[in-house]
N, C-alpha and C positions, 0 to 999 in steps of 0.2 A: 147213413143219413136218415134221421127219423122223418116220417111223413107228417107234414103239417096239415091241420084241418083247414078247409076252405074259409071257415069263419075267421080264423086267425089271420089268414091272408087278407081277407076283406078289411079287418081292423087295421092291419099294417098299412094297406093302401090308403085307407081313410086318414090314418094318422099322418102319413107322409104328405098326402095332398093337402091336409089341413095346414101343416107347417109351411108347405110351399106357398099356399095362398096367403097365409099370414105374413110371410117374408115379403111377398110381392106387394101386399098392401102397405107394409111398413116402408118399403123402399119408395113406393109411389108417393106416400104422404111426405116423406123426408124430402124428396126432390121437389114436390109441389110447394111445400112450405119454404124450402130454401129459395126457390125462385120468388115467391111472394116476399120473403124477407129481403132479398136483394133489391126488389122493386121498392119496397118500403124504405130501405136505407138510401136508395138513390133519391127518392122524394125528400127525405129528411136532409140529406146532404145538399140538395139543390136549394131547399129553403134556407139553410144556414148560409150557403154561398150567396144567395140573393140578399139576405139580411145584412151580410157584411158590406155589400155594395150599397 
């Protein structure tokens, strides 16, 4: 098993943490916008419903 340099380990850690953070941000925004979209659709649906009456 070849010995890896500390710099390479550092880059690997940075790379994995970057991807992990990126995925968290994407998931957060997807969830956030999904809830916003649901609220928006509820408002739209209520407006349509009230207009029918």
